[in-house]
PLY file of the C-alpha trace (Angstrom):
ply
format ascii 1.0
element vertex 68
property float x
property float y
property float z
element edge 67
property int vertex1
property int vertex2
end_header
-21.63 15.86 -35.70
-22.52 15.27 -32.42
-22.18 11.26 -30.43
-25.46 11.66 -27.68
-24.98 8.94 -26.41
-22.87 5.12 -26.14
-23.17 2.90 -23.52
-22.39 -0.30 -22.66
-24.10 -3.21 -20.44
-21.57 -2.87 -17.49
-21.16 -7.11 -17.97
-19.91 -6.25 -21.37
-17.41 -3.49 -20.43
-14.04 -3.71 -21.52
-14.76 -5.92 -24.32
-14.11 -3.56 -26.87
-17.53 -3.04 -28.19
-17.86 0.79 -27.23
-14.93 1.35 -29.45
-16.29 -0.72 -31.96
-19.26 1.40 -31.85
-17.50 4.94 -31.91
-14.57 3.73 -34.06
-17.62 2.76 -36.52
-19.63 5.60 -36.61
-16.39 7.92 -37.20
-14.93 5.83 -40.00
-18.90 6.48 -41.39
-18.29 9.93 -41.07
-15.17 10.12 -42.06
-14.19 13.82 -43.08
-16.09 15.22 -40.35
-15.40 16.39 -36.79
-17.35 14.16 -34.30
-17.69 16.00 -30.51
-18.81 14.16 -27.10
-19.46 15.82 -23.79
-18.94 13.27 -21.85
-19.65 11.31 -18.87
-16.71 8.85 -18.43
-13.87 10.17 -19.37
-11.64 7.33 -19.51
-13.47 5.24 -22.32
-12.15 8.30 -24.81
-9.32 9.25 -23.49
-9.30 6.31 -24.38
-9.71 6.03 -27.52
-7.55 9.35 -28.06
-10.00 11.48 -28.79
-9.08 15.11 -27.81
-9.85 16.57 -24.54
-11.46 20.09 -24.34
-12.02 21.30 -20.27
-15.20 23.69 -19.65
-14.83 26.48 -17.22
-14.55 25.60 -13.51
-17.39 27.14 -12.52
-20.13 25.84 -15.27
-22.16 24.21 -13.30
-22.80 21.23 -15.25
-19.58 20.67 -15.61
-18.76 17.81 -17.97
-15.72 17.46 -20.46
-15.81 17.69 -24.20
-13.63 15.68 -26.38
-13.31 15.82 -30.33
-12.06 13.84 -33.11
-10.33 14.00 -35.04
0 1
1 2
2 3
3 4
4 5
5 6
6 7
7 8
8 9
9 10
10 11
11 12
12 13
13 14
14 15
15 16
16 17
17 18
18 19
19 20
20 21
21 22
22 23
23 24
24 25
25 26
26 27
27 28
28 29
29 30
30 31
31 32
32 33
33 34
34 35
35 36
36 37
37 38
38 39
39 40
40 41
41 42
42 43
43 44
44 45
45 46
46 47
47 48
48 49
49 50
50 51
51 52
52 53
53 54
54 55
55 56
56 57
57 58
58 59
59 60
60 61
61 62
62 63
63 64
64 65
65 66
66 67
């Protein structure tokens, strides 16, 4: 299951909204691996998702994060 995009208004960041959304998705799809190509690496790291580095020579380099 791929999470295409999660966005939280800049004024609301840091309040747990993004975490609650992702936690709700993970609960709904319990037992399935979730993945997200990151534009906000620290967000996914803070959630405890596993980071997978891509080849450094990739033209559009974004990190992949998976859960569980």
